C-alpha positions as CSV (number, residue, x, y, z in Angstrom):
1,M,105.8,82.7,103.2
2,N,104.4,85.6,105.2
3,K,101.1,87.4,104.3
4,Y,102.9,90.1,102.4
5,E,104.6,87.6,100.1
6,N,101.3,85.6,99.8
7,L,99.5,88.7,98.7
8,M,102.2,89.4,96.1
9,V,101.9,85.9,94.8
10,A,98.1,86.0,94.6
11,Y,98.4,89.1,92.4
12,D,101.4,88.1,90.4
13,D,99.8,89.7,87.3
14,L,100.8,93.1,88.8
15,L,104.3,94.5,88.8
16,I,105.0,95.1,92.5
17,N,108.0,97.0,93.5
18,D,108.9,97.8,97.2
19,S,112.5,98.7,96.8
20,N,112.3,102.5,96.1
21,A,111.6,105.6,98.2
22,L,108.4,107.3,97.0
23,P,108.2,111.1,96.6
24,E,105.9,113.6,98.3
25,N,105.2,111.4,101.3
26,Y,103.4,108.7,99.3
27,E,103.3,105.4,101.0
28,G,102.0,103.5,98.0
29,F,101.0,104.1,94.4
30,Y,99.1,102.2,91.7
31,S,99.1,102.9,88.0
32,D,98.6,100.8,84.9
33,G,99.3,97.4,86.4
34,A,102.2,98.5,88.6
35,V,102.2,98.9,92.4
36,L,104.8,100.8,94.2
37,V,105.3,100.6,98.0
38,D,107.7,102.8,99.8
39,K,110.8,100.9,101.0
40,F,111.1,102.8,104.3
41,L,107.7,101.5,105.7
42,T,107.5,98.9,108.4
43,K,106.6,95.3,107.4
44,T,103.2,95.8,108.9
45,R,102.5,99.1,107.1
46,K,103.8,97.6,103.8
47,L,101.2,94.9,104.0
48,E,98.4,97.4,104.7
49,I,99.5,99.6,101.8
50,L,100.0,96.8,99.4
51,S,96.4,95.5,100.0
52,E,95.0,99.0,99.4
53,E,97.0,99.5,96.2
54,I,95.8,96.1,94.9
55,A,92.3,97.2,95.7
56,H,92.9,100.3,93.6
57,H,93.9,98.0,90.8
58,L,90.6,96.1,91.3
59,V,88.1,99.0,91.7
60,T,89.5,102.3,90.6
61,Y,90.6,103.9,87.3
62,G,92.3,107.1,86.2
63,D,94.2,109.6,88.3
64,I,92.5,110.0,91.7
65,R,95.3,111.9,93.4
66,D,93.3,115.1,93.7
67,Q,91.2,114.4,96.8
68,K,89.3,117.6,96.4
69,V,87.2,115.9,93.8
70,L,84.3,114.0,95.3
71,M,84.5,110.9,93.0
72,N,88.2,110.6,93.8
73,R,87.5,110.5,97.5
74,K,84.9,107.9,96.9
75,Y,87.3,105.7,94.9
76,E,89.9,106.1,97.7
77,L,87.4,105.0,100.3
78,K,86.2,102.1,98.2
79,A,89.8,100.9,97.7
80,R,90.6,101.2,101.5
81,R,87.5,99.2,102.4
82,L,88.3,96.5,99.8
83,G,91.9,96.4,101.0
84,C,90.6,95.7,104.5
85,E,88.5,92.8,103.1
86,L,91.6,91.4,101.3
87,L,93.5,91.2,104.6
88,I,90.8,90.5,107.1
89,S,87.9,88.6,105.6
90,L,84.9,87.3,107.5
91,D,86.3,83.8,107.1
92,D,89.6,85.1,108.6
93,I,87.7,86.5,111.6
94,I,86.2,83.1,112.2
95,A,89.6,81.4,111.8
96,A,91.0,83.8,114.3
97,F,88.2,82.8,116.7
98,H,89.1,79.1,116.3
99,E,92.8,80.0,117.0
100,G,91.8,81.5,120.3
101,V,92.3,85.2,119.4
102,H,90.4,87.2,122.0
103,N,91.5,90.9,121.9
104,L,92.6,93.7,119.6
105,Y,96.3,93.1,120.2
106,E,96.0,89.4,119.4
107,M,94.0,90.2,116.2
108,S,96.6,92.6,115.0
109,Q,99.4,90.0,115.6
110,Y,97.3,87.3,113.9
111,F,96.6,89.4,110.8
112,D,100.1,91.1,110.7
113,V,98.5,94.5,110.7
114,S,98.2,97.4,113.2
115,E,95.5,97.6,115.8
116,E,94.2,100.7,114.1
117,Y,93.9,98.7,110.8
118,V,91.9,96.0,112.6
119,L,89.6,98.6,114.1
120,N,89.1,100.2,110.7
121,A,88.2,96.8,109.2
122,L,85.7,96.0,111.9
123,D,84.2,99.5,111.5
124,H,83.9,98.8,107.8
125,Y,82.1,95.5,108.4
126,Q,79.8,97.0,110.9
127,M,78.8,99.8,108.4
128,K,78.4,97.2,105.7
129,Y,76.4,94.5,107.6
130,G,75.1,96.2,110.8
131,L,75.8,95.1,114.4
132,K,75.8,91.3,113.6
133,L,76.0,89.0,110.7
134,F,75.3,85.3,110.0
135,H,78.2,83.9,107.9
136,K,78.8,80.2,107.1
137,G,77.2,78.8,110.3
138,Y,78.6,81.5,112.6
139,V,77.2,84.7,114.1
140,I,79.7,87.5,114.1
141,K,78.9,90.5,116.3
142,F,80.9,93.6,115.7
143,E,80.2,95.7,118.8
144,P,81.9,94.2,120.8
145,L,83.5,91.7,118.5
146,Q,82.3,88.2,119.3
147,V,82.0,85.0,117.2
148,F,79.5,82.2,117.9
149,E,78.9,79.0,116.2
150,Y,75.3,78.8,115.2
151,K,73.6,75.5,115.9
152,T,70.0,74.6,115.3
153,L,68.1,72.3,117.6
154,E,67.1,69.2,115.8
């Protein structure tokens, strides 16, 4: 199974439909346990949208379509950030390092997302943790992206 299908299986409690065209230039929509993803999107974009709509399921509530309202913009940003974490976790960054992924293009191919999405995820982590982070025995530097195994001298 690919990452899109794996994400659908992981959240099988949701009704996920990606076989309809969505109105008003919506790429995705979440409401009351149902996720809609526009059928005309690329495979990569569908994965990105699905992760964000699942994040809406996890962290937002109510109608947040009016982005003139400050709280709605905050919920949208929170869902986008969580969507990034669903697709590109810190553990996944370390796994990519072990697979020999060395640049932005390779990362986008490894995670099945666009290069822009990878950059947004890395920016999110940098805002959340700062320039570097110690995670499960590894040091992850975000600017530029580097992963080092941390070993102590005994």
